[in-house]
A tleap script that builds the chain and sets N, CA, C and O, in Angstrom:
source leaprc.protein.ff14SB
mol = sequence {
  NMET SER SER GLU ASN ALA GLU LEU ARG LYS
  VAL GLY LEU LYS VAL THR LEU PRO ARG VAL
  LYS ILE PHE ASN ILE LEU GLU ASN SER GLU
  GLU HIE HIE LEU SER ALA GLU ASP VAL TYR
  LYS LYS LEU LEU GLU GLN GLY ASP ASP VAL
  GLY LEU ALA THR VAL TYR ARG THR VAL ARG
  LEU PHE GLU ASP ALA GLY ILE ILE GLU ARG
  HIE ASP PHE ARG ASP GLY CARG
}
set mol.1.N position { -52.015 -36.285 3.335 }
set mol.1.CA position { -51.381 -34.981 3.453 }
set mol.1.C position { -50.528 -34.774 2.207 }
set mol.1.O position { -49.789 -35.672 1.802 }
set mol.2.N position { -50.625 -33.614 1.608 }
set mol.2.CA position { -49.859 -33.335 0.394 }
set mol.2.C position { -48.390 -33.113 0.729 }
set mol.2.O position { -48.036 -32.828 1.873 }
set mol.3.N position { -47.548 -33.248 -0.281 }
set mol.3.CA position { -46.106 -33.134 -0.064 }
set mol.3.C position { -45.705 -31.734 0.401 }
set mol.3.O position { -44.812 -31.586 1.236 }
set mol.4.N position { -46.373 -30.697 -0.147 }
set mol.4.CA position { -46.003 -29.349 0.286 }
set mol.4.C position { -46.391 -29.115 1.742 }
set mol.4.O position { -45.664 -28.445 2.475 }
set mol.5.N position { -47.532 -29.662 2.170 }
set mol.5.CA position { -47.925 -29.539 3.576 }
set mol.5.C position { -46.907 -30.223 4.473 }
set mol.5.O position { -46.519 -29.684 5.509 }
set mol.6.N position { -46.480 -31.404 4.072 }
set mol.6.CA position { -45.495 -32.155 4.861 }
set mol.6.C position { -44.174 -31.400 4.924 }
set mol.6.O position { -43.546 -31.325 5.980 }
set mol.7.N position { -43.757 -30.844 3.799 }
set mol.7.CA position { -42.490 -30.095 3.757 }
set mol.7.C position { -42.549 -28.876 4.667 }
set mol.7.O position { -41.597 -28.607 5.400 }
set mol.8.N position { -43.648 -28.138 4.630 }
set mol.8.CA position { -43.785 -26.964 5.490 }
set mol.8.C position { -43.815 -27.362 6.960 }
set mol.8.O position { -43.163 -26.730 7.790 }
set mol.9.N position { -44.556 -28.389 7.276 }
set mol.9.CA position { -44.633 -28.839 8.675 }
set mol.9.C position { -43.290 -29.363 9.165 }
set mol.9.O position { -42.921 -29.156 10.321 }
set mol.10.N position { -42.560 -30.042 8.282 }
set mol.10.CA position { -41.265 -30.623 8.647 }
set mol.10.C position { -40.291 -29.546 9.129 }
set mol.10.O position { -39.482 -29.795 10.022 }
set mol.11.N position { -40.370 -28.362 8.543 }
set mol.11.CA position { -39.467 -27.276 8.944 }
set mol.11.C position { -40.098 -26.363 9.992 }
set mol.11.O position { -39.530 -25.327 10.340 }
set mol.12.N position { -41.273 -26.747 10.493 }
set mol.12.CA position { -41.898 -26.017 11.590 }
set mol.12.C position { -42.756 -24.840 11.190 }
set mol.12.O position { -43.067 -23.990 12.025 }
set mol.13.N position { -43.151 -24.771 9.916 }
set mol.13.CA position { -44.002 -23.671 9.482 }
set mol.13.C position { -45.469 -24.083 9.482 }
set mol.13.O position { -45.813 -25.218 9.152 }
set mol.14.N position { -46.318 -23.145 9.857 }
set mol.14.CA position { -47.753 -23.359 9.784 }
set mol.14.C position { -48.161 -23.421 8.313 }
set mol.14.O position { -47.669 -22.642 7.497 }
set mol.15.N position { -49.042 -24.328 7.982 }
set mol.15.CA position { -49.515 -24.469 6.609 }
set mol.15.C position { -50.672 -23.503 6.386 }
set mol.15.O position { -51.718 -23.603 7.027 }
set mol.16.N position { -50.462 -22.565 5.463 }
set mol.16.CA position { -51.512 -21.625 5.078 }
set mol.16.C position { -51.667 -21.700 3.561 }
set mol.16.O position { -50.750 -22.130 2.862 }
set mol.17.N position { -52.806 -21.290 3.063 }
set mol.17.CA position { -53.056 -21.340 1.626 }
set mol.17.C position { -52.032 -20.510 0.837 }
set mol.17.O position { -51.506 -21.003 -0.161 }
set mol.18.N position { -51.729 -19.261 1.248 }
set mol.18.CA position { -50.714 -18.511 0.505 }
set mol.18.C position { -49.349 -19.212 0.499 }
set mol.18.O position { -48.670 -19.226 -0.528 }
set mol.19.N position { -48.946 -19.785 1.621 }
set mol.19.CA position { -47.658 -20.488 1.673 }
set mol.19.C position { -47.648 -21.693 0.742 }
set mol.19.O position { -46.652 -21.945 0.063 }
set mol.20.N position { -48.737 -22.431 0.704 }
set mol.20.CA position { -48.823 -23.590 -0.181 }
set mol.20.C position { -48.760 -23.146 -1.640 }
set mol.20.O position { -48.076 -23.774 -2.448 }
set mol.21.N position { -49.461 -22.077 -1.981 }
set mol.21.CA position { -49.456 -21.582 -3.365 }
set mol.21.C position { -48.059 -21.112 -3.766 }
set mol.21.O position { -47.596 -21.404 -4.869 }
set mol.22.N position { -47.396 -20.393 -2.884 }
set mol.22.CA position { -46.040 -19.910 -3.164 }
set mol.22.C position { -45.076 -21.087 -3.250 }
set mol.22.O position { -44.226 -21.124 -4.140 }
set mol.23.N position { -45.197 -22.041 -2.345 }
set mol.23.CA position { -44.357 -23.238 -2.382 }
set mol.23.C position { -44.522 -23.960 -3.715 }
set mol.23.O position { -43.537 -24.366 -4.331 }
set mol.24.N position { -45.762 -24.118 -4.158 }
set mol.24.CA position { -46.019 -24.815 -5.424 }
set mol.24.C position { -45.390 -24.093 -6.605 }
set mol.24.O position { -44.843 -24.736 -7.501 }
set mol.25.N position { -45.459 -22.781 -6.620 }
set mol.25.CA position { -44.839 -22.022 -7.705 }
set mol.25.C position { -43.329 -22.244 -7.703 }
set mol.25.O position { -42.730 -22.495 -8.749 }
set mol.26.N position { -42.727 -22.152 -6.539 }
set mol.26.CA position { -41.281 -22.346 -6.454 }
set mol.26.C position { -40.885 -23.779 -6.814 }
set mol.26.O position { -39.877 -24.001 -7.486 }
set mol.27.N position { -41.661 -24.722 -6.374 }
set mol.27.CA position { -41.366 -26.140 -6.608 }
set mol.27.C position { -41.549 -26.535 -8.075 }
set mol.27.O position { -40.771 -27.329 -8.604 }
set mol.28.N position { -42.563 -25.993 -8.728 }
set mol.28.CA position { -42.936 -26.455 -10.065 }
set mol.28.C position { -42.476 -25.542 -11.194 }
set mol.28.O position { -42.742 -25.830 -12.362 }
set mol.29.N position { -41.803 -24.465 -10.875 }
set mol.29.CA position { -41.375 -23.533 -11.914 }
set mol.29.C position { -40.251 -24.128 -12.757 }
set mol.29.O position { -39.342 -24.776 -12.238 }
set mol.30.N position { -40.331 -23.898 -14.050 }
set mol.30.CA position { -39.252 -24.331 -14.932 }
set mol.30.C position { -38.042 -23.412 -14.777 }
set mol.30.O position { -36.916 -23.801 -15.088 }
set mol.31.N position { -38.278 -22.197 -14.297 }
set mol.31.CA position { -37.187 -21.275 -14.013 }
set mol.31.C position { -36.610 -21.633 -12.646 }
set mol.31.O position { -37.355 -21.931 -11.712 }
set mol.32.N position { -35.301 -21.603 -12.532 }
set mol.32.CA position { -34.674 -21.993 -11.267 }
set mol.32.C position { -34.441 -20.831 -10.318 }
set mol.32.O position { -34.266 -21.039 -9.118 }
set mol.33.N position { -34.434 -19.616 -10.837 }
set mol.33.CA position { -34.164 -18.455 -9.999 }
set mol.33.C position { -35.302 -17.456 -10.159 }
set mol.33.O position { -35.382 -16.721 -11.143 }
set mol.34.N position { -36.177 -17.452 -9.164 }
set mol.34.CA position { -37.325 -16.542 -9.183 }
set mol.34.C position { -37.165 -15.499 -8.086 }
set mol.34.O position { -36.764 -15.816 -6.966 }
set mol.35.N position { -37.479 -14.271 -8.416 }
set mol.35.CA position { -37.531 -13.225 -7.398 }
set mol.35.C position { -38.920 -13.251 -6.766 }
set mol.35.O position { -39.826 -13.919 -7.263 }
set mol.36.N position { -39.074 -12.524 -5.678 }
set mol.36.CA position { -40.390 -12.420 -5.047 }
set mol.36.C position { -41.390 -11.812 -6.027 }
set mol.36.O position { -42.558 -12.200 -6.058 }
set mol.37.N position { -40.916 -10.849 -6.832 }
set mol.37.CA position { -41.792 -10.229 -7.829 }
set mol.37.C position { -42.225 -11.240 -8.889 }
set mol.37.O position { -43.369 -11.220 -9.342 }
set mol.38.N position { -41.301 -12.129 -9.284 }
set mol.38.CA position { -41.639 -13.177 -10.253 }
set mol.38.C position { -42.737 -14.092 -9.693 }
set mol.38.O position { -43.688 -14.442 -10.392 }
set mol.39.N position { -42.586 -14.465 -8.438 }
set mol.39.CA position { -43.584 -15.328 -7.796 }
set mol.39.C position { -44.925 -14.614 -7.747 }
set mol.39.O position { -45.964 -15.206 -8.041 }
set mol.40.N position { -44.900 -13.336 -7.376 }
set mol.40.CA position { -46.123 -12.540 -7.305 }
set mol.40.C position { -46.817 -12.477 -8.669 }
set mol.40.O position { -48.036 -12.628 -8.749 }
set mol.41.N position { -46.054 -12.258 -9.732 }
set mol.41.CA position { -46.628 -12.207 -11.077 }
set mol.41.C position { -47.264 -13.536 -11.461 }
set mol.41.O position { -48.325 -13.561 -12.085 }
set mol.42.N position { -46.623 -14.635 -11.093 }
set mol.42.CA position { -47.182 -15.954 -11.400 }
set mol.42.C position { -48.488 -16.182 -10.628 }
set mol.42.O position { -49.429 -16.777 -11.152 }
set mol.43.N position { -48.535 -15.707 -9.389 }
set mol.43.CA position { -49.774 -15.809 -8.615 }
set mol.43.C position { -50.897 -15.025 -9.291 }
set mol.43.O position { -52.025 -15.506 -9.399 }
set mol.44.N position { -50.577 -13.811 -9.745 }
set mol.44.CA position { -51.578 -12.994 -10.438 }
set mol.44.C position { -52.055 -13.690 -11.711 }
set mol.44.O position { -53.252 -13.697 -12.001 }
set mol.45.N position { -51.129 -14.274 -12.470 }
set mol.45.CA position { -51.484 -14.985 -13.696 }
set mol.45.C position { -52.433 -16.149 -13.417 }
set mol.45.O position { -53.295 -16.462 -14.238 }
set mol.46.N position { -52.275 -16.780 -12.272 }
set mol.46.CA position { -53.134 -17.903 -11.875 }
set mol.46.C position { -54.459 -17.434 -11.295 }
set mol.46.O position { -55.357 -18.241 -11.057 }
set mol.47.N position { -54.582 -16.118 -11.065 }
set mol.47.CA position { -55.804 -15.590 -10.484 }
set mol.47.C position { -55.854 -15.692 -8.973 }
set mol.47.O position { -56.922 -15.587 -8.370 }
set mol.48.N position { -54.683 -15.900 -8.356 }
set mol.48.CA position { -54.629 -16.007 -6.897 }
set mol.48.C position { -54.514 -14.628 -6.265 }
set mol.48.O position { -53.792 -13.764 -6.762 }
set mol.49.N position { -55.225 -14.435 -5.177 }
set mol.49.CA position { -55.249 -13.159 -4.475 }
set mol.49.C position { -54.293 -13.203 -3.285 }
set mol.49.O position { -54.711 -13.353 -2.137 }
set mol.50.N position { -53.001 -13.068 -3.585 }
set mol.50.CA position { -51.976 -13.037 -2.548 }
set mol.50.C position { -51.183 -11.754 -2.762 }
set mol.50.O position { -50.701 -11.492 -3.864 }
set mol.51.N position { -51.052 -10.963 -1.717 }
set mol.51.CA position { -50.375 -9.673 -1.834 }
set mol.51.C position { -48.867 -9.800 -1.951 }
set mol.51.O position { -48.276 -10.797 -1.535 }
set mol.52.N position { -48.260 -8.783 -2.518 }
set mol.52.CA position { -46.808 -8.767 -2.688 }
set mol.52.C position { -46.089 -8.830 -1.342 }
set mol.52.O position { -45.071 -9.511 -1.221 }
set mol.53.N position { -46.600 -8.135 -0.335 }
set mol.53.CA position { -45.980 -8.171 0.996 }
set mol.53.C position { -46.008 -9.590 1.562 }
set mol.53.O position { -45.050 -10.019 2.206 }
set mol.54.N position { -47.090 -10.314 1.327 }
set mol.54.CA position { -47.186 -11.703 1.780 }
set mol.54.C position { -46.150 -12.566 1.074 }
set mol.54.O position { -45.537 -13.437 1.691 }
set mol.55.N position { -45.956 -12.328 -0.205 }
set mol.55.CA position { -44.950 -13.084 -0.957 }
set mol.55.C position { -43.570 -12.817 -0.367 }
set mol.55.O position { -42.811 -13.757 -0.127 }
set mol.56.N position { -43.234 -11.554 -0.130 }
set mol.56.CA position { -41.930 -11.226 0.449 }
set mol.56.C position { -41.743 -11.892 1.821 }
set mol.56.O position { -40.689 -12.466 2.093 }
set mol.57.N position { -42.762 -11.815 2.679 }
set mol.57.CA position { -42.661 -12.433 4.011 }
set mol.57.C position { -42.491 -13.940 3.897 }
set mol.57.O position { -41.693 -14.535 4.621 }
set mol.58.N position { -43.235 -14.553 2.992 }
set mol.58.CA position { -43.188 -16.001 2.839 }
set mol.58.C position { -41.843 -16.445 2.280 }
set mol.58.O position { -41.279 -17.441 2.733 }
set mol.59.N position { -41.333 -15.716 1.303 }
set mol.59.CA position { -40.018 -16.045 0.752 }
set mol.59.C position { -38.955 -15.953 1.843 }
set mol.59.O position { -38.065 -16.800 1.918 }
set mol.60.N position { -39.045 -14.936 2.681 }
set mol.60.CA position { -38.094 -14.787 3.796 }
set mol.60.C position { -38.234 -15.961 4.791 }
set mol.60.O position { -37.234 -16.503 5.261 }
set mol.61.N position { -39.471 -16.338 5.099 }
set mol.61.CA position { -39.692 -17.493 5.980 }
set mol.61.C position { -39.112 -18.760 5.389 }
set mol.61.O position { -38.467 -19.539 6.091 }
set mol.62.N position { -39.339 -18.975 4.094 }
set mol.62.CA position { -38.799 -20.154 3.418 }
set mol.62.C position { -37.274 -20.140 3.441 }
set mol.62.O position { -36.641 -21.181 3.623 }
set mol.63.N position { -36.695 -18.974 3.258 }
set mol.63.CA position { -35.236 -18.864 3.311 }
set mol.63.C position { -34.736 -19.185 4.716 }
set mol.63.O position { -33.797 -19.965 4.876 }
set mol.64.N position { -35.349 -18.598 5.723 }
set mol.64.CA position { -34.952 -18.841 7.114 }
set mol.64.C position { -35.110 -20.308 7.501 }
set mol.64.O position { -34.342 -20.825 8.313 }
set mol.65.N position { -36.110 -20.982 6.915 }
set mol.65.CA position { -36.379 -22.385 7.230 }
set mol.65.C position { -35.500 -23.338 6.414 }
set mol.65.O position { -35.501 -24.545 6.657 }
set mol.66.N position { -34.754 -22.798 5.451 }
set mol.66.CA position { -33.875 -23.645 4.646 }
set mol.66.C position { -34.557 -24.300 3.465 }
set mol.66.O position { -33.987 -25.205 2.854 }
set mol.67.N position { -35.764 -23.869 3.127 }
set mol.67.CA position { -36.485 -24.438 1.985 }
set mol.67.C position { -35.912 -23.904 0.679 }
set mol.67.O position { -35.815 -24.630 -0.310 }
set mol.68.N position { -35.533 -22.628 0.685 }
set mol.68.CA position { -34.951 -22.003 -0.507 }
set mol.68.C position { -33.666 -21.297 -0.112 }
set mol.68.O position { -33.401 -21.071 1.069 }
set mol.69.N position { -32.876 -20.952 -1.117 }
set mol.69.CA position { -31.646 -20.195 -0.896 }
set mol.69.C position { -31.735 -18.864 -1.617 }
set mol.69.O position { -32.310 -18.774 -2.702 }
set mol.70.N position { -31.169 -17.841 -1.020 }
set mol.70.CA position { -31.107 -16.525 -1.641 }
set mol.70.C position { -29.802 -16.442 -2.439 }
set mol.70.O position { -28.744 -16.871 -1.978 }
set mol.71.N position { -29.905 -15.887 -3.632 }
set mol.71.CA position { -28.728 -15.652 -4.465 }
set mol.71.C position { -28.704 -14.186 -4.861 }
set mol.71.O position { -29.744 -13.587 -5.132 }
set mol.72.N position { -27.521 -13.621 -4.892 }
set mol.72.CA position { -27.358 -12.235 -5.311 }
set mol.72.C position { -26.720 -12.222 -6.692 }
set mol.72.O position { -25.548 -12.566 -6.841 }
set mol.73.N position { -27.489 -11.828 -7.703 }
set mol.73.CA position { -27.008 -11.811 -9.064 }
set mol.73.C position { -26.575 -10.421 -9.506 }
set mol.73.O position { -26.386 -10.172 -10.697 }
set mol.74.N position { -26.418 -9.510 -8.538 }
set mol.74.CA position { -25.924 -8.162 -8.781 }
set mol.74.C position { -26.838 -7.298 -9.634 }
set mol.74.O position { -26.405 -6.265 -10.144 }
set mol.75.N position { -28.082 -7.695 -9.798 }
set mol.75.CA position { -29.017 -6.852 -10.553 }
set mol.75.C position { -30.052 -6.224 -9.631 }
set mol.75.O position { -31.043 -5.657 -10.091 }
set mol.76.N position { -29.815 -6.328 -8.325 }
set mol.76.CA position { -30.726 -5.714 -7.368 }
set mol.76.C position { -31.929 -6.549 -7.014 }
set mol.76.O position { -32.806 -6.090 -6.282 }
set mol.77.N position { -31.992 -7.780 -7.522 }
set mol.77.CA position { -33.132 -8.650 -7.255 }
set mol.77.C position { -32.648 -9.924 -6.617 }
set mol.77.O position { -33.452 -10.803 -6.307 }
savepdb mol mol.pdb
quit
């Protein structure tokens, strides 16, 4: 079992391909603060077919599960 699958299961989330792809982007990014739009752009660059709404829902799920933290940098993102 891959580490991202274990991490998602550990917090009670179902493992889906979009969640794994988003998790990998967040985990492996050299940038420490990514918006949902940033994640979506990286998915597009990789040729992944994941919708922006899915990215927003997944980011919210990850936040609720404690995998990521939301920060407000006062720029609306």
